[in-house]
N, C-alpha and C positions, 0 to 999 in steps of 0.2 A: 286469335291468329297468329299465322304461321306466314315468314316471309325465308324465300330461297337467297342467299348470296354467293357467290362465286369470288373468293377469295385468291390473287395472285401473288405472286413474290418471286421479284428478278433480284432486287438486291434491295438496301436499306432508301434507296429514293423513289425508285420505279416497283410498288405494290401500293395495295388499298387496304392496308391495316389500319388509318385512320380511319377510315368508311365505318369498318367491323368494329373500332374501340368507342365510337359515336353511338353505335346502336346499343352496344353492350352499357355504356353508360344511361342511356334514353331507357332504359329497363327492358330489353331484349334480353333474352338465355338463348342459348347455345343447347338443341335438344338430339343433334346428331351432325356429323363430320363426315365426309369419305372424299380420300383425294381420288381426283382426276387425272393424274399424271405422275409421273416420276423424273425427274431431272438430274439424271447422272451427268450429264455433258453442260452443267452448268447456265442452262435454260430456265425459264419462267416454269415455278410451281404451281399449280394450281390444284384447289379445293372447294367441295360444294360444303356448305354450313346451313342447316334448316336452322331455324331462328323460331322462336316462339314468344309472345307477349299476350299478357291477360287483359 
C-alpha cells in the first residue's frame, strides 16, 4: 500500500513534521520525495513524499 503526503515547513511551530514522524513510527517507509517549491524569500517549503507500508 502507498500513501502520498505533502510535507510543509514554515518554521519550527508551523509544519507537519509530527504527522510524518508518526507515520514513520507506524511502519511507513519513504520510497520517494520531490520538492514542490523553493522558498528563497523565507516562505513555506513544500515537498511531496510517497510512503509505502507492506
